[in-house]
Steps between C-alpha positions, in 0.01 A plus 500: 500500500625159588786278394460142368750225590571137430658334795753247385546221765859398548642194664714704738183672652587830365223576267549742218236768441504613143292801406305436170252769475269768649148498610240799528202470721178627344233685687287177545795333672594294197855483359638568155839310493765562237771221467834532346544126493293182586575303828578129423319403825183696416514663846514877550560709811356845492594757786479864560811701368717611773708772351854546643530150676625162402209310331410133553655220684543703823 
């Protein structure tokens, strides 16, 4: 399972990572992505779920 983020670039240089969905990898390596909202920029960032640690923007 993977997490899907939109990265909101801010003027102060402290970008905001907003989780907006989940992705599941299929046997053939393709992804099924389920979004809870649509990013205004049209850009998505998909990364492995890292349970128990702070996510994004590290």
